[in-house]
C-alpha positions in Angstrom: -29.0 -8.6 22.1 -29.4 -9.4 18.4 -26.5 -10.7 16.3 -26.5 -7.5 14.3 -26.4 -5.3 17.5 -23.5 -7.5 18.7 -21.6 -7.0 15.4 -22.1 -3.2 15.6 -20.9 -3.2 19.2 -17.8 -5.3 18.3 -16.8 -2.9 15.5 -17.3 0.1 17.8 -15.2 -1.6 20.5 -12.4 -2.4 18.1 -12.4 1.2 16.9 -12.3 2.7 20.4 -9.4 0.3 21.3 -7.5 1.4 18.2 -8.2 5.0 19.1 -6.7 4.5 22.5 -3.7 2.7 21.1 -3.2 5.7 18.7 -2.9 8.0 21.7 -6.5 9.2 21.7 -6.2 12.0 19.1 -9.1 14.5 19.2 -11.6 14.5 16.4 -10.1 17.8 15.3 -6.6 16.3 15.1 -8.0 13.4 13.1 -9.6 15.9 10.7 -6.3 17.7 10.2 -4.5 14.3 9.6 -7.1 13.4 7.0 -6.5 16.7 5.3 -10.1 17.6 6.0 -11.5 14.6 4.2 -13.1 13.6 7.5 -15.2 16.0 9.6 -15.3 16.1 13.4 -19.0 15.0 13.5 -18.1 11.9 11.4 -15.2 11.0 13.7 -17.3 11.5 16.8 -20.1 9.4 15.4 -17.7 6.5 14.5 -15.8 6.6 17.8 -18.6 7.5 20.3 -22.0 6.6 18.9 -21.6 3.1 17.5 -22.6 4.4 14.0 -21.0 2.3 11.3 -19.9 4.5 8.3 -19.1 3.6 4.7 -16.0 1.5 4.0 -13.9 4.2 2.3 -14.5 6.5 5.3 -13.5 3.8 7.7 -10.3 3.0 5.7 -9.4 6.7 5.9 -9.8 6.6 9.7 -7.9 3.3 10.0 -5.0 4.8 8.0 -4.8 7.7 10.5 -5.1 5.6 13.6 -2.8 2.8 12.3 -5.4 0.1 12.0 -5.5 -2.9 9.6 -8.2 -2.9 7.0 -7.8 -6.7 6.7 -8.7 -6.9 10.4 -11.6 -4.4 10.3 -13.2 -5.4 7.0 -15.1 -8.5 8.4 -16.1 -6.5 11.5 -17.4 -3.7 9.2 -19.2 -6.2 6.9 -21.0 -7.8 9.9 -22.0 -4.4 11.4 -23.3 -3.0 8.1 -25.2 -6.2 7.0 -28.9 -5.6 7.0 -30.5 -7.4 9.9 -33.1 -10.0 9.1 -36.7 -8.6 9.2 
């Protein structure tokens, strides 16, 4: 597995762990808490499909789930860095 793939997986694992610690709210519940700034398909992609999103979207999700942006920022940066060609 490439370094980039490992970074994506590490971010996804950290997000899933945070989601569990937050009581596993449904994508719909997360959307309501975000005041509809997040959509269910975005939440599902972030939590289930290992698809990194943009930083502002992740910060919004972290705020809802009780995560630390300081902890997640380096994980996000590694996961969204362009892999070498």
